[in-house]
KEKE-3310 file (N, C-alpha, C; in steps of 0.2 Angstrom, whole numbers, plus 5000, padded with zeros to 4 digits):
npx = (4977:4980:4983:4982:4989:4981:4980:4973:4980:4991:4999:4993:4997:4993:4998:4992:4990:5002:5005:4997:5000:5004:5015:5024:5024:5023:5029:5038:5036:5040:5028:5018:5012:5015:5011:5020:5016:5020:5023:5012:5000:4986:4978:4969:4968:4973:4966:4953:4959:4964:4962:4960:4954:4962:4967:4964:4957:4965:4956:4946:4938:4949:4961:4971:4981:4987:4993:5005:5011:5012:5021:5032:5037:5038:5049:5059:5058:5060:5056:5042:5037:5032:5021:5018:5016:5003:5005:5007:4997:4987:4973:4967:4969:4963:4952:4953:4953:4963:4976:4988:4994:4995:5003:5011:5027:5042:5052:5060:5054:5058:5057:5056)
npy = (5030:5023:5021:5007:4997:4984:4967:4970:4979:4972:4966:4976:4989:5004:5021:5033:5037:5041:5054:5062:5061:5069:5067:5058:5043:5032:5016:5007:4991:4977:4974:4980:4993:4999:5007:5016:5013:5021:5033:5038:5050:5049:5056:5053:5057:5049:5037:5039:5040:5028:5017:5004:5001:4998:5004:5006:5011:5007:5002:4995:4978:4965:4972:4973:4963:4968:4980:4976:4969:4980:4988:4980:4978:4992:4995:4989:4992:5005:5023:5030:5044:5049:5048:5034:5023:5011:4993:4982:4972:4977:4981:4969:4961:4969:4968:4954:4940:4932:4937:4939:4926:4921:4931:4940:4948:4949:4957:4973:4989:5002:5014:5032)
npz = (5079:5063:5045:5034:5021:5012:5005:4993:4985:4980:4965:4958:4962:4962:4962:4966:4978:4984:4981:4987:5001:5015:5023:5018:5020:5013:5006:4994:4987:4976:4970:4977:4988:5005:5021:5033:5049:5060:5055:5049:5050:5051:5043:5032:5019:5009:5007:4999:4987:4982:4969:4970:4982:4993:5004:5021:5037:5052:5061:5056:5054:5054:5051:5059:5058:5046:5050:5056:5046:5036:5044:5045:5031:5027:5034:5027:5013:5000:5002:4993:4984:4972:4959:4950:4935:4936:4939:4924:4924:4932:4930:4927:4938:4948:4962:4963:4973:4986:4984:4991:4994:4981:4973:4980:4983:4992:4988:4986:4979:4967:4973:4976)
capx = (4975:4984:4980:4986:4987:4980:4982:4970:4986:4996:4998:4990:5001:4992:5002:4989:4990:5008:5006:4993:5002:5008:5021:5028:5024:5022:5035:5037:5038:5040:5021:5013:5014:5013:5011:5023:5011:5022:5024:5005:4996:4979:4974:4965:4968:4975:4961:4949:4963:4966:4957:4959:4951:4967:4969:4959:4959:4967:4950:4942:4940:4955:4966:4977:4987:4990:4997:5012:5013:5014:5027:5038:5039:5040:5056:5063:5057:5061:5050:5040:5033:5031:5016:5021:5011:5002:5008:5003:4991:4982:4965:4965:4970:4960:4946:4954:4955:4969:4982:4994:4996:4997:5007:5015:5034:5045:5057:5059:5053:5063:5056:5057)
capy = (5026:5023:5018:5002:4995:4977:4963:4972:4982:4967:4965:4982:4995:5011:5025:5039:5039:5044:5061:5066:5060:5075:5065:5053:5037:5026:5013:5003:4984:4976:4973:4983:4998:4999:5013:5015:5015:5026:5039:5040:5055:5048:5062:5050:5059:5043:5032:5039:5040:5021:5014:4997:5001:4994:5008:5006:5013:5001:5001:4990:4971:4961:4977:4972:4959:4972:4985:4973:4968:4986:4990:4976:4980:4999:4996:4986:4995:5012:5027:5032:5050:5051:5044:5030:5019:5005:4987:4981:4968:4980:4981:4962:4959:4973:4965:4947:4938:4928:4939:4938:4919:4920:4936:4944:4948:4953:4962:4980:4992:5007:5020:5038)
capz = (5073:5057:5039:5031:5014:5012:4999:4987:4982:4977:4958:4955:4964:4960:4966:4966:4985:4987:4979:4992:5007:5017:5027:5014:5024:5009:5005:4988:4986:4969:4967:4981:4993:5012:5025:5039:5054:5065:5052:5046:5054:5051:5040:5028:5012:5004:5007:4993:4981:4979:4964:4971:4988:4997:5010:5026:5044:5056:5066:5052:5056:5050:5049:5064:5055:5041:5053:5057:5039:5034:5048:5043:5024:5027:5036:5022:5007:5000:5002:4987:4984:4966:4956:4944:4932:4939:4936:4918:4925:4937:4929:4927:4945:4953:4964:4964:4980:4988:4980:4996:4993:4974:4970:4984:4983:4997:4985:4986:4973:4966:4977:4972)
cpx = (4979:4980:4984:4984:4987:4982:4978:4975:4990:4994:4995:4995:5000:4995:4999:4989:4996:5009:5002:4995:5006:5014:5025:5029:5023:5029:5033:5040:5038:5033:5016:5016:5012:5014:5015:5018:5013:5023:5017:5002:4989:4975:4968:4964:4970:4970:4956:4953:4965:4960:4955:4955:4955:4969:4963:4962:4961:4961:4945:4943:4945:4961:4972:4983:4991:4994:5004:5015:5016:5021:5033:5041:5041:5047:5061:5063:5059:5055:5048:5035:5031:5026:5019:5015:5009:5005:5004:4997:4986:4975:4963:4965:4966:4953:4947:4956:4961:4976:4989:4997:4999:5002:5012:5023:5037:5050:5055:5057:5059:5063:5056:5051)
cpy = (5028:5020:5012:5000:4987:4974:4966:4976:4978:4966:4971:4988:5001:5015:5032:5042:5043:5051:5065:5066:5066:5073:5060:5047:5031:5023:5008:4996:4983:4976:4976:4989:4997:5006:5012:5017:5020:5032:5042:5044:5054:5053:5059:5052:5054:5039:5033:5039:5033:5018:5007:4996:4997:4998:5008:5008:5006:4999:4996:4983:4968:4966:4976:4969:4963:4978:4982:4971:4975:4989:4986:4978:4987:5000:4993:4989:5002:5016:5029:5039:5052:5046:5040:5026:5013:4999:4985:4977:4971:4980:4974:4959:4963:4969:4957:4946:4933:4930:4939:4931:4918:4924:4939:4943:4952:4958:4969:4983:4997:5013:5026:5043)
cpz = (5067:5051:5037:5024:5015:5005:4992:4982:4978:4970:4954:4956:4961:4965:4967:4974:4987:4986:4984:4999:5010:5021:5024:5018:5020:5007:4999:4988:4978:4966:4972:4985:5000:5015:5031:5045:5059:5062:5049:5052:5054:5048:5035:5021:5007:5002:5000:4986:4978:4975:4966:4978:4993:5003:5015:5033:5048:5061:5062:5054:5051:5049:5054:5061:5050:5044:5054:5050:5036:5037:5045:5036:5024:5030:5032:5015:5006:5000:4995:4988:4978:4963:4950:4941:4936:4936:4929:4919:4930:4936:4929:4934:4950:4955:4965:4971:4980:4985:4985:4994:4986:4971:4974:4984:4988:4994:4985:4979:4972:4970:4973:4972)
residu = (MET:THR:TYR:ILE:VAL:ASN:ASP:ALA:CYS:ILE:ALA:CYS:LYS:TYR:THR:ASP:CYS:VAL:GLU:VAL:CYS:PRO:VAL:ASP:CYS:PHE:TYR:GLU:GLY:GLU:ASN:MET:LEU:VAL:ILE:HIS:PRO:ASP:GLU:CYS:ILE:ASP:CYS:GLY:VAL:CYS:GLU:PRO:GLU:CYS:PRO:ALA:ASP:ALA:ILE:LYS:PRO:ASP:THR:GLU:PRO:GLY:ALA:GLU:GLU:TRP:VAL:GLU:PHE:ASN:ARG:LYS:TYR:SER:GLU:MET:TRP:PRO:VAL:ILE:VAL:THR:ARG:LYS:ASP:PRO:LEU:PRO:GLU:ALA:GLU:GLU:ARG:ASP:GLY:GLU:THR:GLY:LYS:LEU:GLU:LYS:TYR:PHE:SER:GLU:ALA:PRO:GLY:GLU:GLY:GLY)
# end
């Protein structure tokens, strides 16, 4: 099993999760994070840290497509291990639906 980040992270990008990850398996895009499924050790410490409830186990319904999404972008984006401020529109966008189609950017973040 692994954990995934879903579209609830898009346009929020809270990074509370990266500080608790013992294996540094989070990767940063311009407006979201992803987890590398082959690096995740299934410890689960990141899940309760996410204010947007965007981190889920891959056993949840609908998570299968997100495993491959997370894999793809974790291989393109830089690793992130340090907490940063969320995006300016995070509170406004938190809980919004359809964020993948509306806001997702394939551009990498800065990492760090």
